[in-house]
C-alpha positions, 0 to 999 in steps of 0.5 A, spaced: 313 224 098 312 216 096 316 210 099 315 203 099 311 201 106 314 196 111 311 191 116 312 192 123 318 188 123 321 192 118 320 187 112 317 190 105 309 190 105 305 186 100 298 186 098 294 180 097 297 179 090 304 179 093 305 186 090 309 191 094 305 197 097 307 204 096 305 209 101 305 217 102 304 222 106 304 221 114 305 213 113 311 215 108 314 219 114 313 214 119 317 209 114 323 214 113 324 215 121 323 207 122 328 206 117 333 211 120 332 208 127 333 200 124 339 201 120 346 200 124 353 201 121 354 197 116 347 194 115 345 199 109 350 199 103 347 205 100 347 211 106 352 210 112 350 216 115 343 213 117 342 210 123 344 210 130 352 209 133 351 202 135 357 203 140 353 208 144 346 204 144 345 200 151 352 203 154 351 205 160 357 209 161 356 212 154 357 220 154 352 221 149 345 220 152 341 215 147 335 220 146 340 225 143 343 219 138 336 217 136 334 224 135 340 225 130 338 219 126 331 220 126 332 228 124 336 225 118 330 222 115 326 225 110 319 228 112 321 229 119 320 236 122 322 234 129 322 230 135 317 231 140 319 226 145 323 219 146 323 214 151 328 208 152 327 202 156 332 196 158 327 190 157 328 187 164 323 181 164 321 176 159 314 178 160 315 185 158 319 182 152 313 178 150 308 185 151 313 188 146 313 182 141 320 181 142 321 175 146 325 171 141 330 177 141 330 178 148 331 170 150 338 171 145 340 177 150 336 177 156 337 184 160 341 187 154 335 189 149 332 196 149 326 198 147 325 205 144 319 209 143 319 216 139 314 221 138 315 225 131 312 231 128 312 230 120 312 235 115 305 234 114 303 236 121 301 230 124 304 226 130 307 219 128 309 214 134 315 209 132 317 204 137 322 198 136 327 194 140 335 195 139 
């Protein structure tokens, strides 16, 4: 499997000459899983079956645990064999937001930003970790 490589903030990665970078194997599996988590309803015109159900993310009274919804989204990504673990935390302080590199987002919605970290097993047998704010 091959795909376009992404940067940690989700943009397409480019080499020093400005050309898009193609990746394969475990890196491609990570990209597919990360995209599945980043996509929100209506943000992807190509495949609306990807992504999280935005109505349950961050809703403390949701009947569906966020971890189950994250697993559902990630397992639809190409190249992911299974989810080994998933942790979601509410980012409560500016210091924690700065540690995670999401201070600007946190300032827009203090106390309402979450960080999800997922440990995955790719089809190539390697463990992959992705973490991102939601």
